[in-house]
C-alpha positions in Angstrom: -40.7 1.6 68.0 -38.4 0.3 65.3 -34.8 0.0 66.0 -32.5 2.5 64.2 -30.8 1.5 60.9 -27.0 1.8 60.8 -23.6 0.4 62.0 -21.2 0.5 64.9 -17.5 0.5 64.2 -15.3 -1.3 66.8 -11.7 -0.3 65.9 -9.9 -2.2 68.6 -11.7 -5.4 67.6 -11.5 -4.7 63.8 -15.3 -5.4 63.7 -18.3 -3.7 62.0 -21.7 -4.5 63.6 -24.7 -4.1 61.4 -27.8 -3.2 63.4 -30.7 -5.7 63.2 -33.0 -3.3 61.3 -30.2 -2.7 58.6 -30.0 -6.5 58.2 -33.8 -6.9 58.2 -34.3 -4.1 55.6 -31.6 -5.7 53.3 -33.5 -8.9 53.4 -31.4 -10.9 55.9 -28.5 -11.5 53.5 -25.7 -13.9 54.3 -23.2 -11.8 52.4 -22.9 -8.0 51.6 -20.8 -5.7 49.5 -19.3 -2.6 51.2 -18.4 0.4 49.1 -16.6 3.4 50.8 -16.7 6.9 49.2 -13.7 8.5 51.0 -14.2 11.9 49.5 -17.8 12.3 50.7 -17.3 10.0 53.7 -20.1 7.7 52.8 -20.4 3.8 53.2 -22.9 1.8 51.1 -23.9 -1.6 52.2 -25.5 -3.8 49.6 -26.9 -7.3 50.0 -25.4 -9.8 47.6 -24.7 -13.5 46.7 -21.4 -15.0 47.7 -18.5 -13.8 45.5 -14.9 -12.8 45.8 -15.6 -9.3 47.0 -18.4 -10.1 49.4 -18.1 -10.0 53.1 -19.7 -12.8 55.2 -22.0 -11.7 58.0 -21.3 -13.5 61.2 -24.2 -14.0 63.5 -24.1 -14.2 67.3 -26.8 -14.3 69.9 -25.7 -12.3 72.8 -27.9 -11.6 75.9 -31.1 -12.6 73.9 -30.1 -10.2 71.1 -29.1 -11.1 67.6 -25.9 -9.4 66.4 -24.4 -9.4 63.0 -20.8 -8.7 62.4 -18.1 -8.3 59.7 -14.5 -8.9 60.7 -12.1 -6.8 58.5 -8.8 -5.5 59.8 -7.6 -3.8 56.7 -11.1 -2.2 56.1 -11.2 -0.9 59.7 -7.7 0.6 59.2 -8.9 2.3 56.1 -12.2 3.6 57.7 -10.2 5.0 60.6 -8.2 7.0 58.1 -11.3 8.1 56.2 -13.1 9.2 59.3 -10.0 10.7 60.9 -9.7 8.8 64.1 -6.9 6.7 65.6 -7.0 3.0 64.8 -7.1 2.2 68.4 -9.9 4.5 69.2 -13.2 3.5 70.9 -16.3 2.5 69.0 -18.4 4.8 66.8 -22.1 4.6 65.8 -23.5 5.9 62.5 -27.2 5.9 61.3 -28.2 4.9 57.8 -31.0 5.2 55.2 -32.3 2.8 52.5 -31.5 3.9 48.9 -33.2 0.9 47.4 -34.3 -2.6 48.3 -30.6 -3.8 48.3 -28.6 -0.8 49.5 -28.1 1.1 52.7 -26.2 4.5 52.7 -24.2 5.4 55.9 -22.8 8.9 56.4 -19.5 8.6 58.2 -19.3 12.1 59.6 
């Protein structure tokens, strides 16, 4: 069984965890662009080359699992507002789907 595609949001740590399948389907990028449609509560994750708007993915092996993170305090504050949760709330998980070979769509509701 393949793991689920998507993300986990850790508001207290200002961290977004991208699930392994999400990273794999995006072609194991080192950098990604994140786009948030606040009206429809959708996040798009797109693999990209390094540029001024790209987020670097941080890799960490933990308990024999690979984990990929983005650290972004201001983005996490914004996402808390979009989703409608307190900034110091617990973590949330969201599933995603591939739109094309470079883009994953995450519904934030």
